[in-house]
C-alpha positions as CSV (number, residue, x, y, z in Angstrom):
1,X,207.3,-59.5,21.3
2,X,207.3,-59.4,17.2
3,X,203.9,-60.6,15.9
4,X,202.9,-63.8,17.9
5,X,206.4,-65.1,18.4
6,X,209.2,-64.0,20.8
7,X,212.7,-65.6,22.2
8,X,213.1,-65.8,25.9
9,X,216.8,-66.4,26.7
10,X,217.7,-68.1,30.0
11,X,221.1,-68.8,31.6
12,X,221.2,-71.1,34.8
13,X,223.1,-72.1,37.2
14,X,223.2,-74.2,40.2
15,X,224.0,-77.9,41.2
16,X,224.3,-80.6,38.8
17,X,220.6,-82.0,40.2
18,X,218.9,-78.8,39.7
19,X,220.2,-78.2,36.3
20,X,219.1,-81.9,34.9
21,X,216.5,-81.4,36.6
22,X,215.4,-78.4,34.2
23,X,216.6,-80.0,31.4
24,X,214.3,-83.1,31.4
25,X,211.1,-81.0,32.3
26,X,211.6,-78.1,29.7
27,X,211.0,-80.6,26.5
28,X,207.8,-81.7,28.1
29,X,206.5,-78.4,29.0
30,X,207.9,-77.1,25.3
31,X,205.5,-79.9,23.8
32,X,202.6,-79.1,25.8
33,X,202.7,-75.6,25.0
34,X,203.5,-76.1,21.6
35,X,206.8,-74.3,22.4
36,X,210.2,-74.8,20.4
37,X,213.2,-75.0,22.9
38,X,217.1,-75.2,22.3
39,X,219.1,-76.1,25.1
40,X,222.9,-75.7,25.2
41,X,225.1,-76.1,28.2
42,X,227.7,-73.8,28.4
43,X,231.0,-73.2,30.6
44,X,230.7,-70.9,33.8
45,X,232.6,-67.3,33.3
46,X,233.8,-65.3,35.8
47,X,231.9,-62.2,36.3
48,X,233.3,-58.7,36.5
49,X,232.6,-57.0,39.5
50,X,229.8,-54.2,39.0
51,X,230.1,-51.8,41.7
52,X,227.1,-49.6,40.6
53,X,223.5,-50.2,39.4
54,X,221.4,-47.4,37.9
55,X,217.5,-47.6,37.6
56,X,216.0,-45.0,35.2
57,X,212.2,-44.5,34.9
58,X,210.9,-41.9,31.9
59,X,208.2,-41.0,30.3
60,X,207.6,-39.3,27.2
61,X,205.7,-38.2,24.3
62,X,206.5,-41.6,21.6
63,X,208.3,-41.1,18.8
64,X,210.7,-43.7,16.6
65,X,213.9,-44.2,17.9
66,X,213.4,-42.9,21.8
67,X,214.5,-46.1,23.1
68,X,217.5,-46.5,21.0
69,X,218.2,-43.0,22.7
70,X,218.3,-44.3,26.3
71,X,219.9,-47.6,25.3
72,X,222.7,-45.5,23.7
73,X,222.8,-43.5,26.4
74,X,223.8,-47.2,28.5
75,X,226.2,-48.4,25.9
76,X,228.4,-45.4,25.4
77,X,228.8,-45.4,29.6
78,X,229.9,-48.8,29.3
79,X,227.0,-50.1,31.3
80,X,225.6,-53.6,30.9
81,X,221.4,-53.3,30.7
82,X,220.2,-55.8,32.8
83,X,216.1,-55.1,32.2
84,X,214.2,-52.9,29.7
85,X,210.6,-52.4,30.1
86,X,208.7,-50.2,27.9
87,X,204.8,-49.8,27.0
88,X,202.7,-47.2,25.7
89,X,199.9,-45.4,26.3
90,X,197.4,-44.8,23.5
91,X,196.7,-41.2,22.4
92,X,193.8,-39.5,24.9
93,X,192.0,-36.6,23.5
94,X,194.6,-33.5,23.3
95,X,197.1,-36.1,24.9
96,X,200.0,-37.6,22.3
97,X,200.5,-41.2,22.5
98,X,203.1,-41.9,25.4
99,X,206.2,-43.9,26.4
100,X,207.1,-45.3,29.5
101,X,210.5,-46.8,29.5
102,X,212.3,-48.3,32.9
103,X,215.6,-49.5,32.3
104,X,218.1,-51.2,35.2
105,X,221.8,-51.3,34.4
106,X,225.0,-52.3,36.1
107,X,228.7,-50.3,35.9
108,X,231.5,-52.0,36.1
109,X,233.0,-48.3,37.5
110,X,231.2,-45.9,40.0
111,X,232.8,-42.9,38.0
112,X,230.6,-44.2,35.1
113,X,227.4,-44.5,36.9
114,X,227.7,-41.2,38.5
115,X,228.9,-39.5,35.1
116,X,225.6,-40.9,33.6
117,X,223.3,-38.8,35.8
118,X,224.2,-35.5,34.1
119,X,224.0,-37.4,30.8
120,X,220.5,-39.0,31.9
121,X,219.1,-35.6,32.7
122,X,220.2,-33.9,29.4
123,X,218.7,-36.5,27.1
124,X,215.6,-36.1,29.2
125,X,215.8,-32.1,28.8
126,X,216.8,-32.7,25.3
127,X,213.4,-35.0,24.6
128,X,211.1,-32.9,26.7
129,X,210.9,-36.2,29.1
130,X,210.0,-36.7,32.4
131,X,212.6,-38.7,34.0
132,X,214.4,-39.9,37.5
133,X,217.2,-41.9,38.2
134,X,218.8,-43.4,41.1
135,X,222.4,-44.6,41.2
136,X,223.3,-47.2,43.9
137,X,227.0,-48.0,44.8
138,X,228.1,-51.3,46.0
139,X,230.9,-52.2,48.2
140,X,233.4,-54.6,46.5
141,X,233.7,-57.8,46.9
142,X,235.0,-60.9,46.5
143,X,231.7,-63.4,46.8
144,X,230.4,-65.2,43.5
145,X,227.1,-66.5,43.0
146,X,226.4,-69.6,44.7
147,X,229.4,-69.5,47.4
């Protein structure tokens, strides 16, 4: 959220009836909440398989560019960030402000997900951060959403 404004992007898939219901309901709700809503229909695209998911949690002294360092780590490993949550805890007494970060990312290759563990621990050590990482590998399958 930047000031009093924010952007929310929602990608939907489903039956024609369900999508039409959303398309007819959102403008009314937007007017009620004084929101500007822009909708656009797009074509579905096939998602590449993502055989691994990585979850990380980090607690570190707050300073500029910390989140960027962690997102760069995932980007350099060709991972797709699915979720990023951060919050700052104000300074208390002698303790400086703390930054808490949670990231969920998907990897197109199992090796990338395994390699990121070492890189993540090195970055945490460099930044004097407390961090945990959990990598889950999924068996490959041909199933697509909604089928």
